[in-house]
C-alpha positions as CSV (number, residue, x, y, z in Angstrom):
1,M,-4.8,18.3,20.2
2,L,-3.8,15.6,17.7
3,T,-3.9,16.9,14.1
4,I,-3.9,14.6,11.2
5,Q,-4.1,16.4,7.9
6,R,-2.7,13.8,5.4
7,I,-3.2,10.1,5.5
8,L,-1.3,7.7,3.3
9,F,-2.9,4.4,2.4
10,P,-0.5,2.1,0.5
11,T,-2.4,-0.7,-1.2
12,D,-1.6,-3.9,-3.0
13,F,-5.4,-4.3,-3.8
14,S,-5.6,-7.5,-1.8
15,E,-8.4,-8.6,0.5
16,P,-6.5,-7.4,3.6
17,A,-5.9,-4.1,1.9
18,D,-9.6,-3.8,1.2
19,H,-10.3,-4.3,4.9
20,A,-7.7,-1.7,5.9
21,W,-9.3,0.8,3.3
22,N,-12.3,1.1,5.7
23,Y,-9.9,2.3,8.5
24,A,-8.3,4.8,6.1
25,L,-11.7,6.2,5.1
26,T,-12.8,6.4,8.7
27,F,-9.7,8.3,9.9
28,A,-9.8,10.6,6.9
29,R,-13.5,11.4,7.6
30,E,-13.0,11.8,11.4
31,F,-10.0,14.1,11.0
32,N,-11.1,15.8,7.8
33,A,-7.8,14.7,6.4
34,E,-6.6,14.5,2.8
35,L,-6.3,10.8,1.7
36,H,-3.4,9.7,-0.4
37,V,-3.7,6.3,-2.0
38,L,-0.4,4.7,-3.2
39,H,0.3,1.5,-5.2
40,V,3.9,0.4,-5.9
41,V,4.6,-1.8,-8.8
42,T,7.7,-3.9,-8.1
43,P,9.6,-4.7,-11.3
44,P,10.2,-8.5,-11.8
45,P,13.6,-9.9,-11.1
46,R,15.9,-10.3,-14.0
47,L,15.0,-13.4,-16.1
48,S,17.4,-16.0,-17.1
49,E,18.1,-16.3,-20.9
50,A,15.9,-19.4,-21.0
51,Y,12.8,-17.3,-20.2
52,A,13.8,-14.0,-21.7
53,G,12.3,-14.8,-25.1
54,Y,8.9,-15.6,-23.6
55,V,8.4,-12.8,-21.1
56,N,9.0,-9.1,-21.8
57,P,9.6,-7.4,-18.5
58,E,8.6,-4.0,-19.9
59,T,5.3,-5.4,-21.2
60,L,4.7,-7.1,-17.9
61,V,5.3,-3.8,-15.9
62,E,3.2,-1.8,-18.3
63,G,0.3,-4.3,-17.8
64,L,0.6,-4.1,-14.1
65,Q,0.6,-0.3,-14.2
66,V,-2.5,-0.2,-16.4
67,A,-4.4,-2.5,-14.0
68,A,-3.2,-0.6,-11.0
69,T,-4.3,2.7,-12.5
70,A,-7.8,1.4,-13.0
71,A,-7.9,0.0,-9.4
72,L,-6.6,3.2,-8.0
73,E,-9.3,5.2,-9.8
74,R,-12.0,3.0,-8.3
75,L,-10.6,3.7,-4.8
76,I,-10.4,7.5,-5.5
77,Q,-14.0,7.5,-6.8
78,D,-15.1,5.7,-3.7
79,A,-13.4,8.2,-1.4
80,K,-14.8,11.2,-3.4
81,N,-18.3,9.7,-3.3
82,R,-17.9,9.9,0.5
83,G,-17.0,13.6,0.3
84,L,-13.3,13.1,1.0
85,V,-10.4,14.9,-0.6
86,C,-8.3,12.1,-2.2
87,Q,-5.5,11.6,-4.7
88,S,-3.6,8.6,-6.0
89,A,0.0,7.8,-6.9
90,L,1.6,4.9,-8.8
91,R,5.3,4.3,-8.2
92,L,7.7,1.8,-9.6
93,G,10.3,0.3,-7.3
94,V,10.9,-1.5,-4.0
95,D,7.5,-1.3,-2.1
96,F,8.6,-0.3,1.4
97,T,11.1,2.3,0.2
98,Q,8.6,3.9,-2.1
99,I,6.0,4.0,0.7
100,I,8.4,5.7,3.1
101,D,9.6,8.1,0.4
102,Y,6.1,9.0,-0.6
103,A,5.1,9.5,3.0
104,L,8.0,12.0,3.5
105,A,7.3,13.8,0.2
106,S,3.6,14.2,0.9
107,R,4.2,15.1,4.6
108,A,1.9,12.3,5.7
109,D,0.8,12.5,9.3
110,L,-0.3,8.9,9.4
111,I,0.1,5.7,7.3
112,V,-2.8,3.2,7.4
113,M,-1.9,-0.1,5.8
114,A,-2.8,-3.8,5.8
115,T,-0.7,-6.5,7.2
116,H,-1.0,-10.0,5.6
117,G,-0.2,-11.7,8.8
118,R,2.4,-14.0,7.4
119,T,4.3,-16.1,9.9
120,G,7.0,-18.7,9.9
121,L,8.6,-19.6,6.6
122,A,6.4,-17.3,4.5
123,H,7.4,-14.3,6.7
124,A,11.1,-15.3,6.6
125,L,11.1,-15.7,2.8
126,M,9.0,-12.7,1.8
127,G,9.4,-10.4,4.8
128,S,6.8,-8.0,5.8
129,V,6.4,-4.7,4.0
130,A,4.3,-3.4,6.9
131,E,7.0,-4.3,9.4
132,K,9.6,-2.4,7.4
133,V,7.4,0.6,7.1
134,V,6.6,0.6,10.8
135,R,10.3,0.5,11.6
136,K,11.5,3.1,9.1
137,A,8.6,5.6,8.7
138,A,8.9,9.1,10.2
139,C,5.2,9.2,11.1
140,P,2.9,6.8,13.0
141,V,1.8,3.7,11.1
142,L,-1.5,2.0,11.8
143,T,-1.4,-1.6,10.6
144,V,-4.7,-3.4,10.1
145,K,-4.9,-7.2,10.3
146,H,-7.7,-8.9,8.3
147,P,-10.2,-10.6,10.7
148,A,-9.7,-13.9,8.9
149,A,-5.9,-13.9,9.5
150,K,-4.7,-16.4,12.1
151,S,-3.4,-15.1,15.4
152,E,-0.4,-17.1,16.6
153,M,1.5,-16.8,19.8
154,P,5.3,-17.3,19.8
């Protein structure tokens, strides 16, 4: 019998992530699993001296963390309103490594996450967080594609 006790839902609060949230909730309810919601704030790259006087990276990161904390709290409340055991975490760093590290530390049995469905140049330039997590995670990963995303054949 398949046992899933802990589900990790990494989110960037995008529309595709909102769609994947429904899958995470469904799996958590069906398996009576604890749901962990994770958001990773990626620090901005170092700024050249020309921009350094206009943008304070610490202030930018603090603002992102405050906004993320509020968004995480809304998701936690949604899960709790549905009778689920849920907790959140906010990490700072490289998104896919933080997701994998958190999954290991929390002993996640399943990761449920959105894929943005980028292809071509956008995929080559930005890569795919979901793809990296699928390749490197120690547990199964369910990737959820938004219904509005294009489906392209090679």
